[in-house]
C-alpha positions as semicolon CSV with decimal commas, in nm:
position;residue;x (nm);y (nm);z (nm)
1;M;2,814;-10,119;-21,585
2;K;3,054;-10,322;-21,783
3;I;3,322;-10,146;-22,003
4;G;3,120;-10,214;-22,323
5;E;2,831;-10,041;-22,195
6;L;3,043;-9,740;-22,090
7;S;3,199;-9,738;-22,425
8;K;2,854;-9,711;-22,583
9;R;2,717;-9,435;-22,359
10;T;3,034;-9,226;-22,405
11;S;3,150;-9,312;-22,771
12;V;3,495;-9,370;-22,635
13;S;3,654;-9,693;-22,732
14;I;3,717;-9,967;-22,488
15;R;4,081;-9,949;-22,540
16;M;4,085;-9,586;-22,458
17;L;3,877;-9,628;-22,132
18;R;4,128;-9,891;-22,029
19;Y;4,417;-9,631;-22,089
20;Y;4,201;-9,376;-21,886
21;E;4,199;-9,637;-21,614
22;E;4,575;-9,704;-21,650
23;V;4,671;-9,350;-21,601
24;G;4,437;-9,314;-21,321
25;L;4,146;-9,096;-21,468
26;L;3,893;-9,390;-21,423
27;K;3,879;-9,625;-21,109
28;P;3,614;-9,897;-21,172
29;E;3,545;-10,149;-20,907
30;R;3,627;-10,515;-20,994
31;G;3,374;-10,792;-20,955
32;V;3,477;-11,124;-20,803
33;N;3,498;-11,246;-21,162
34;G;3,769;-10,970;-21,226
35;Y;3,550;-10,784;-21,466
36;R;3,566;-10,395;-21,437
37;D;3,229;-10,260;-21,283
38;Y;3,174;-9,883;-21,365
39;A;2,952;-9,659;-21,173
40;L;2,720;-9,423;-21,342
41;D;2,952;-9,135;-21,218
42;E;3,210;-9,261;-21,452
43;V;2,982;-9,167;-21,751
44;R;3,014;-8,806;-21,637
45;T;3,397;-8,837;-21,582
46;V;3,437;-8,966;-21,914
47;E;3,223;-8,679;-22,061
48;R;3,440;-8,435;-21,887
49;I;3,770;-8,599;-22,001
50;K;3,618;-8,561;-22,364
51;L;3,526;-8,197;-22,286
52;L;3,862;-8,101;-22,132
53;G;4,065;-8,290;-22,424
54;S;3,852;-8,104;-22,691
55;A;3,997;-7,786;-22,527
56;G;4,358;-7,924;-22,616
57;M;4,432;-8,044;-22,264
58;T;4,658;-8,348;-22,249
59;L;4,563;-8,638;-22,004
60;A;4,838;-8,515;-21,755
61;T;4,657;-8,192;-21,743
62;I;4,310;-8,335;-21,722
63;Q;4,438;-8,544;-21,420
64;Q;4,501;-8,195;-21,236
65;F;4,185;-8,070;-21,347
66;L;3,930;-8,358;-21,255
67;P;3,961;-8,326;-20,881
68;C;3,833;-7,965;-20,917
69;V;3,510;-8,060;-21,108
70;R;3,193;-8,103;-20,900
71;G;2,835;-8,149;-20,954
72;E;2,630;-8,250;-21,257
73;V;2,784;-8,000;-21,498
74;P;3,145;-7,924;-21,557
75;V;3,179;-7,644;-21,292
76;F;3,533;-7,599;-21,160
77;E;3,629;-7,512;-20,803
78;P;3,804;-7,175;-20,805
79;C;4,143;-7,273;-20,676
80;D;4,481;-7,090;-20,761
81;E;4,628;-7,396;-20,918
82;L;4,343;-7,439;-21,147
83;R;4,372;-7,080;-21,251
84;N;4,717;-7,125;-21,338
85;V;4,649;-7,439;-21,531
86;L;4,378;-7,249;-21,727
87;R;4,612;-6,966;-21,801
88;E;4,894;-7,212;-21,926
89;Q;4,633;-7,382;-22,156
90;M;4,522;-7,058;-22,299
91;D;4,879;-6,952;-22,371
92;I;4,949;-7,298;-22,540
93;A;4,622;-7,229;-22,750
94;D;4,728;-6,876;-22,836
95;Q;5,082;-7,010;-22,951
96;K;4,899;-7,280;-23,162
97;M;4,682;-7,006;-23,328
98;V;4,980;-6,798;-23,420
99;K;5,149;-7,096;-23,567
100;L;4,868;-7,179;-23,768
101;A;4,819;-6,829;-23,878
102;Q;5,180;-6,836;-24,006
103;S;5,125;-7,164;-24,184
104;R;4,814;-7,027;-24,356
105;A;5,009;-6,730;-24,479
106;I;5,276;-6,946;-24,627
107;L;5,012;-7,149;-24,795
108;E;4,815;-6,848;-24,932
109;S;5,143;-6,704;-25,083
110;F;5,210;-7,027;-25,252
111;L;4,860;-7,051;-25,398
112;S;4,891;-6,693;-25,502
113;E;5,224;-6,777;-25,681
114;V;5,065;-7,089;-25,848
115;E;4,763;-6,902;-25,958
116;H;4,942;-6,603;-26,121
117;R;5,164;-6,821;-26,342
């Protein structure tokens, strides 16, 4: 399938799909005319990239993850490297949650001051 079709099927912009290719996440074939030709598996790959991205992972981390994904659903091979990456990502998420809670507490105190004036 052409890049426009992949974009429609995955709701990912053509520009972003080209970037995924540039960083090695997608590997389309090239026709004799030079056009990208994506296999149906690339739809699943893009969906997995989106899923991992929604978990807060960077594309560099996703690159580590994708080789451990197998089958029709996002099932991960149980390798030690993968476990370590998951733990690191959970630590990052925990740190973000603490910072957001601190920000919210500050905003709440500002609001309280404003409302009591």
